[in-house]
C-alpha positions in Angstrom: 0.0 0.0 0.0 1.3 3.4 -1.0 2.4 5.8 1.7 4.0 9.3 1.5 7.3 10.1 3.1 7.3 12.7 5.9 9.5 15.3 3.9 7.0 15.2 1.0 4.0 15.6 3.3 5.7 18.6 5.0 6.5 20.1 1.6 2.9 19.7 0.4 1.6 21.3 3.7 3.9 24.3 3.3 2.8 24.6 -0.4 -0.9 24.7 0.7 -0.1 27.3 3.4 1.9 29.4 1.0 -1.0 29.6 -1.4 -3.3 30.3 1.5 -1.6 33.8 1.8 -0.7 34.3 -1.9 -4.5 34.1 -2.6 -6.3 37.3 -1.5 -9.2 35.5 0.2 -11.9 37.9 1.4 -11.6 38.8 5.0 -8.3 36.9 5.6 -4.7 37.8 5.7 -2.8 37.7 2.4 0.4 39.1 0.9 -1.6 42.1 -0.4 -3.7 42.7 2.6 -2.7 42.3 6.3 -5.4 42.2 8.9 -6.6 41.3 12.3 -3.2 42.2 13.8 -1.4 39.7 11.7 0.6 39.7 8.4 1.4 37.2 5.7 4.9 36.9 7.2 3.4 35.5 10.4 1.5 32.8 8.4 4.5 31.9 6.3 6.7 31.6 9.4 4.1 29.5 11.1 3.9 27.1 8.1 7.7 26.8 8.1 8.1 25.8 11.7 5.0 23.6 11.9 5.5 21.7 8.7 8.0 19.1 10.0 5.9 18.5 13.1 2.7 18.1 11.1 4.4 15.3 9.3 5.5 13.3 12.4 3.2 10.3 11.9 4.8 8.2 14.6 3.9 10.4 17.5 0.1 10.3 17.3 -2.4 12.9 16.2 -2.6 14.8 19.5 1.2 14.9 20.0 1.7 16.3 16.5 -1.0 18.9 17.0 0.6 20.1 20.3 4.1 20.2 18.9 3.0 22.2 15.8 1.1 24.7 17.9 3.9 25.1 20.4 6.4 25.7 17.6 4.0 28.3 16.0 3.6 30.1 19.2 7.3 30.3 19.8 7.9 31.6 16.3 5.1 34.3 16.0 3.6 34.7 19.4 0.0 34.5 18.2 -2.6 32.0 16.9 -2.2 31.9 13.2 -2.9 28.3 12.4 -4.7 26.3 15.2 -7.6 25.4 12.9 -5.2 24.5 10.1 -3.1 22.3 12.4 -6.1 20.5 13.9 -7.4 19.6 10.4 -4.0 19.0 8.7 -2.5 16.5 11.2 -5.0 13.7 10.7 -4.8 14.1 6.9 -1.0 14.0 7.1 -1.0 10.9 9.2 -3.6 9.3 6.9 -1.2 9.8 3.9 1.7 8.2 5.9 0.0 5.1 7.2 -0.1 1.9 5.2 -3.8 1.5 4.9 -6.2 0.5 2.0 -8.4 2.9 0.2 -8.2 6.5 -0.9 -7.3 9.4 1.3 -10.8 9.8 2.6 -11.0 6.2 3.6 -7.6 6.4 5.3 -8.6 9.5 7.1 -11.8 7.9 8.5 -9.6 5.2 10.1 -7.3 7.8 11.6 -10.2 9.7 13.1 -11.8 6.5 14.3 -8.6 5.6 16.2 -8.2 8.8 18.2 -7.8 8.2 21.9 -7.7 9.9 25.3 -4.1 10.8 24.9 -4.8 12.6 21.6 -7.5 14.6 23.4 -5.2 15.6 26.3 -2.5 16.8 23.9 -4.9 18.6 21.6 -6.5 20.3 24.6 -3.1 21.6 25.7 -2.6 23.0 22.2 -6.0 24.7 22.1 -5.4 26.2 25.5 -2.0 27.6 24.4 -3.4 29.0 21.1 -6.3 30.8 22.9 -8.7 31.0 19.9 -11.1 33.9 19.8 -14.4 33.3 21.4 -13.4 30.0 23.0 -15.2 30.6 26.3 -15.9 27.8 28.8 -18.2 24.8 28.6 -19.6 22.4 31.1 -18.3 19.2 29.6 -14.8 18.5 28.1 -13.6 22.1 28.6 -10.1 22.4 27.2 -8.9 23.9 30.4 -9.4 20.6 32.2 -8.2 17.0 31.6 -10.4 15.2 29.1 -12.4 12.2 29.9 -13.3 11.2 26.3 -11.2 10.5 23.3 -10.5 13.4 20.9 -13.3 12.6 18.4 -15.9 12.2 21.2 -14.8 15.5 22.7 -15.1 17.1 19.3 -18.6 15.8 19.0 -19.6 17.8 22.0 -18.4 21.0 20.2 -19.7 20.1 16.7 -22.8 22.3 16.9 -20.7 25.5 17.5 -17.4 24.7 15.8 -17.1 23.6 12.2 -13.6 22.1 12.7 -15.1 19.9 15.4 -18.0 19.0 13.2 -15.6 17.8 10.5 -13.8 15.5 13.0 -17.2 13.9 13.6 -18.2 13.7 9.9 -14.9 12.5 8.4 -14.1 15.9 6.9 -17.3 16.1 4.8 -16.7 19.8 4.1 -13.3 19.1 2.7 -14.3 16.2 0.4 -17.8 17.4 -0.5 -17.4 21.1 -0.8 -13.7 22.1 -0.8 -12.2 19.6 -3.2 -15.0 19.8 -5.8 -14.8 23.6 -5.7 -11.1 23.7 -6.1 -11.1 21.2 -9.0 -14.0 23.0 -10.7 -12.3 26.4 -10.2 -9.0 25.1 -11.6 -10.8 24.2 -14.8 -11.9 27.8 -15.1 -9.5 30.2 -13.4 -6.3 31.6 -14.7 -4.3 30.6 -11.6 -4.3 28.5 -8.5 -4.6 31.7 -6.4 -7.8 32.6 -8.2 -9.1 29.0 -7.7 -8.3 29.3 -3.9 -10.3 32.6 -3.8 -13.3 31.0 -5.5 -13.1 28.0 -3.1 -13.1 30.4 -0.1 -16.2 32.1 -1.4 -17.9 28.7 -1.9 -17.2 27.8 1.7 -18.3 31.1 3.0 -21.6 30.9 1.1 -22.2 27.2 1.9 -21.5 27.2 5.7 -21.8 29.9 8.4 -18.3 30.7 9.6 -18.0 29.3 13.1 -15.2 31.7 14.0 -17.3 34.7 13.1 -20.2 33.1 15.0 -18.2 32.6 18.2 -16.7 36.0 18.1 -19.5 38.2 16.8 -22.6 36.1 17.1 -24.7 33.8 14.9 -26.7 36.8 13.4 -23.5 38.3 12.1 -22.3 34.9 10.8 -25.6 34.6 8.9 -25.3 38.1 7.4 -21.7 37.3 6.2 -23.0 34.0 4.7 -25.7 35.8 2.8 -23.3 38.5 1.6 -20.9 35.8 0.5 -23.7 34.1 -1.5 -24.3 37.4 -3.3 -20.6 38.0 -4.0 -20.1 34.4 -5.2 -23.0 34.7 -7.6 -21.5 37.9 -9.1 -18.0 36.3 -9.1 -19.2 33.2 -11.1 -21.2 35.3 -13.5 -18.2 37.6 -14.3 -16.1 36.4 -17.2 -13.3 38.9 -16.8 -10.6 37.6 -14.4 -9.5 41.1 -13.3 -13.0 42.1 -12.6 -13.5 39.0 -10.5 -10.4 39.8 -8.4 -11.8 43.3 -7.9 -15.0 41.8 -6.6 -13.1 39.7 -4.1 -10.9 42.7 -3.1 -14.0 44.9 -2.5 -15.5 42.1 -0.3 -12.2 41.8 1.6 -12.2 45.5 2.4 -15.9 45.3 3.4 -15.2 42.5 5.9 -12.1 44.0 7.4 -13.7 47.4 7.9 -16.4 45.5 9.8 -13.9 43.6 11.9 -15.0 40.3 10.4 -12.4 37.5 10.1 -13.9 34.4 8.4 -11.1 32.3 10.0 -12.9 28.9 9.8 -13.4 29.5 6.1 -9.7 30.0 5.7 -8.9 26.8 7.7 -11.3 24.8 5.5 -9.9 26.3 2.3 -6.2 25.6 3.1 -7.0 22.1 4.3 -8.8 21.4 1.0 -5.7 22.5 -0.9 -3.6 20.3 1.4 -5.9 17.3 0.8 -5.8 17.9 -3.0 -2.0 17.9 -2.8 -1.9 14.7 -0.8 -4.5 12.9 -2.9 -2.5 13.7 -6.1 0.7 12.6 -4.6 -0.8 9.3 -3.4 -2.2 8.7 -6.9 1.1 9.5 -8.6 3.0 7.2 -6.2 0.7 4.2 -7.0 
């Protein structure tokens, strides 16, 4: 059974993270538009230091999450990539384990094998990163030792956090929204960056952003989703690539002026790009 070597997995992760900031996704940090107290340099540094740790398959999912978040915090002193790390590590390990089936089938087995130690390590990483709007909950609060495995703990948060929801649903958003959107966009767009922007709009229109919801409330998240639906429709109808980029840039300015950071959308988008890279590498190595 085909597996990918750790250096390749790390390189594919860094490539996905690089295009995450090369593409001017509305509301997110990019090389042309800083925001939310962070710059593209912070994200690129985070990718550089976390990449080899993302690809440490032998240490378990939770240990790799914790190591990557600790390295990121030491490098940039802020939370640039917690969501990306939480989503990327199981994918990286799925690609490195000798297991039958495609990437999605392998991922399901990784998620199904998560244990209490994974939860404890991931809880420490989340506590260190201090994501906006985290708050406290009555069961399996990340500030206390877990009593359930990581997937079961994620299930308790699935109604308020889309990353947790994807742990429970075998990354349905990635495989059923992100990958189809990326591949369809690549058939139309003039560049990968443009395809990444289109995929970001697809996610923002399809799913209320849970980072926005936690930080600003469900009503604002619903408004952002509705506005994204309108922008995506205009974006798809526009046949001029420069005009499409202007639409995205205007939406980016609108979101940032309103203090809106669709961070979960960014996490899902870069994870979709990472998954596409991994799936292509596995297919090529067969």
